[in-house]
N, C-alpha and C positions, 0 to 999 in steps of 0.2 A: 605393118599394123601398129598403131599406138593403142595400148590397152587403157581403157577408162573404166573406173568402177561404177557400178550401179546403173543409173537410168539412161544415159550416162550423166555424170555430174559436170555439166558445162553451164555456167550461169553468169549473169550480168549483175554486178554489185559495185561496192566501193571498197578499195583496198583498205583494210582495217589495221595494218601493221607496217612499221618500218619507214623507209625513205619515201615511199609513194603514198603515205597515209592520206586518205581522203580522195584519192584519184579514182574516178570511174574506171572499172576494169572488167574484162571478161576472164573468168577463172576456168581453167581446164585442169580438173583434178584427176591425176593418174593413180591407179592402184599400184601396189607393191612398194615395199620399203626394205632397206638393208639394215635399219635400226628399229628399236622397239622401246621408245620412251614410255615410262610408266604413267606420265601425265598426258600423253598424246590425245588430242580431241578429234583426231581423224583415224582412230584405230580400226575403223571398218575397212581401211585400205590395206591392212597387213596382219591383224590379229586373228588368224584363221583358226577354225576348229582343229582340234588334235595337235595344237602347238603348246609349248610350255612357257610362252612369254607372260611375264607379270604385267599387271595394269592396276592403277589405283581403283578402277571400277570393280575389281575382283571381290571387294567387300560387299558389293551390292548383289543381293541374292537373285535379282531379276536380270543381271548382266550375263550375257552369253557371248562366246566368241562367234565370229562371223563365218558364213559359208563363202569360201573363195569363189565357187562357181556362181553364186548369186551376186557377188560384189564386183564382178569383172565383165565388161563387154568390150569387144574389139571393134575399133573403127579405123577406116583408112584415112589417109591425109585429106582426101577430097571429101569424105563424110564430115570430118571436123570443120573443114573450110565452109561447107554448105551451111552448117549450123551457125558459125560465128559471123558469116557474111550478112546474115539477117539481123544483126545486132548493131545498133548505132554506137559503136565504141571501138577504139583503136589500140587500147593498151591490153595486151594479153599477159596473163599471169599463169605460168605453168607450175602447178603445185602437186601435192600428193598427200600421203606417201612421200616417197623420194623419187622425183621425176628423172633424175640422172640415171636411175636403174635402167631406164628405157631410152637413153639419149641416142642410141644408134637408130632406133625405130622412129624417133622424133625428127630426124634430119630431113626426111622427105616432106614432112609437114612444114617445117621451117622454110625449106626451099620454096614450097608453094606459096607460103605467106609473103615471102620476100621476092618473089619472082618478078621479072620484067612485066609480065602481063597483069600483075596485081599492083595497082598504083594507089592502094588505099592508105599506105603509110603506117602499117602496124608497127608497134613497139613490143618487144618480147622480153618479159621478166621471168627469171627462174627463181623459185623458192627451193633451196637445197640445203642439206646438212653438211656440205663441204667435205664429203669423204670420197667423192668420185670426180675425176678430171674429165671434162667434156672433150670431144675430139676438136681439132683445130677448125674443122668445117662448121661444127655446131657453134663454137665460140665466135666465129666470124659473124654468124647470123643473130647472135644474142646481144641485146642492148643493156641488160642489167642483171646482176646476180645478187639475190638477197640470201646471204650465207648465214645459216643458223647452226654454228658449231655447238654440239651438245656438251653440257657440263656434267659434273658428278650427279647433280639433282635429277638427271634423266634416268638413272638406275642402270646405265650401260657401262661395261668395263672400258677403261681408257683406251686399250688396244683396239677396240672395235670402233669407237666414236672419234678418235683423234688419228687422222692420217696426215702426217706432216707434209708429204709431197703435195697432196691435194690442197691443204690449207695454204701452202706457199704459192701454189698456182693462183688461188683466189686473192690472196693478200697482195700479190704483185700485179693483179689485173685491175686497171682503172675503172672497170665496169662494176666492181664488187663493193658491197657494203656488208657489215656484219651485225647480225641481230642475236643477242644473247637472252635466253629465257632465265629470269632471275627469280629464285624462290625465297631466298633470305640473304642477309648480309654476308654470310659465309661464302657466297658465290663470287663476291667481288675480287678477292685475291686470285681466284682461278682465272677470271676474265683478264685481269691485269697481267698475269703470267703469260697467257696466250698472246696478248697484244704485244708484249715485249719479245717473246720467242719468235713470232711470225711477222713482226714489224707492221702491225696494224695501226694506222693513224687514229687518234682519238675521234676525229670528225667523221670517221667511217663506222664508228661503233654506236649501236642502238641498244639500249637496255629496255627490256619488256617484262612486266610482271607476269609470273606464272599464275594462271587461273582460268576457269571456264565459266565463272559467274561474275556478275557485277560486284557482289559482296567480296569475293576473293580478290578481285582486282583492286578495289578501293582500299582494302587493308594494306596494300603494298605501294600504292601510287605516291603517297606523300613522302615517305622516306626515300623511295627510289628516285623521285624528281630531285631531291636534295643531293643525292649521290651524283646525279648527272651534272648538276650545277657545279658541284665541288671539283669534279674530275674532267669537266668539259666533254662528257659523252652526250649523245642524243637520247632523249626519252621517247619511247613509243608505247602507246597504249594498244589495246585490242578493241578498236572502236566498234567493230561489228558485234562484239558481245554486248556492249552498252546499248546498241541500237536494236539488234534483232534477238539477242539471247544466244544460247549455245544451240544453234540449229544448223542443219545442212542446207547447202544451196542458196546461201544468202551472202 
């Protein structure tokens, strides 16, 4: 079984971030995560009741942690296939949470998607924080990794968010690109250090402003674009925020 949060959250939209920006995609959002970023905008996939995780929304008096029971539903590989086969789109984005937490459970779904009987030509993208190495079987069926290694600005200790063996796997895999969430100029030195340490090529690096509103993103767009021009990194926005706002299922 692959566990999906909520209704479940499988939706047809446009990829708003990274290398595939603007591409029509089917998003399959999985619950559960092994990290707990303070600015996470999908905290309903991991910030459960009776946990001690910090979040930027803690200052909002109306904010409450989420019921794990209410946010998770279990679907079989065939259940998911039935849903996506009715959508006129062939790019699948497996996201979360951290989908690699359930990479063993996902294998049967991927095998079904890529099976000889299914000639639909699906492409599979993973959104991952780069801390977990997929099995060789899952890697063979995956077309693209969008790796978002977390920085100090995530509020997570380095020993938890930086797993050298896993990052080396992704940096040496030609299916990978790296998306870094940038809060301010102080993040750039950290990004360059990671790129040097793990031999990540500049053309595989995408810098994305941290923010969940148009106003927050616009404050950082101008100077971050100039940084990308200067250092030959790619700039990526959060296009879905500008189009739909900070909403689920879009």
